[in-house]
N, C-alpha and C positions, 0 to 999 in steps of 0.2 A: 292668746290663745283664743282662739275662736269659740264660741259656744253654740252648739247646735239644738233645735228644739226638735223633738221625736214625739210624735202622737202614738197613744196605746188605742186600739178598739179591740172591744170583746163582746160576746154575747152574755147576757146574765147567766150567773153561776158558772163563769167559765174560768175565773181565776184571776181575773184582772186586778181586783181591788188588793189580793194576795201576793202580784207580783209587784204592785205600785208600793205596797208596805217592805218588799224585799227590798227594791232599790233604794226607798227611803233611808236605809240602813247606812246607805253607803254617802258620805257628805258630797261627794262630786255630783250627786242626783239628785233632781226635785221631782216627785212623781204624786199626783194627784188621782181619785178615782173618777171623780168628776171635774167638767170644767164648761165654762160658758163659752167657750170661742169658737164652736162649731155654729150657736145661736146668734152671734156677733155676724158670723159670714152671711148666714142667710138673711139675716135684716139689710145686711149691704145690699147684698145681691138682687133682691127682690124689689127693694125700695131704689134703686140706683137708676131706673128707666123711668121711674115715675117723677123725679126730681127737675122742676120747669128748667134748670139753670144747665141741667145735662141733656134734657131732650131738644135744646135750642141750638147745640155743639154741632156744626154741620160736617164737620170730619168724624164719621163714627167710629173710625179705625182708632183716631186719637182718644175718644172717650172710652173705650175698650182697653186702650192701652194704659191710660188713667185707672180704670177701675182694677185692674190687672197689678199695677203698683200699691193700691191701696189696700188689694188682698193678700199680697207680701209683705206688707208691713203689719198687718193687724196681729200676726202672732209675735212678733218680737217688741210692739210696743204692749200688748197685752200680759207678756211675760217680762217684762223689763226689768222690775224691781227684783224678780226670781234671777235673771241675768246678771245685774250687778253685784248681787251677793257671792256670786261665785266667783267674781272678777278678784274679789278683795281677799 
């Protein structure tokens, strides 16, 4: 069975915390009202171009492809402990 990560977002007082609490009543789901995952994405995006090793890469498309692969792996790595618990 493959696990899928879905992100919830909403404005303050829109009922997002209530929705997360309802989802958490089902053991197949794990929901939190807050997460630092977006901050991690912003940090990687903003710092990627300032790292000297990435600046020296001649093939910019290869560097962008690598950055995209890193972006795709961040959520699954961040939530790996949650995903493992659901597979058992």
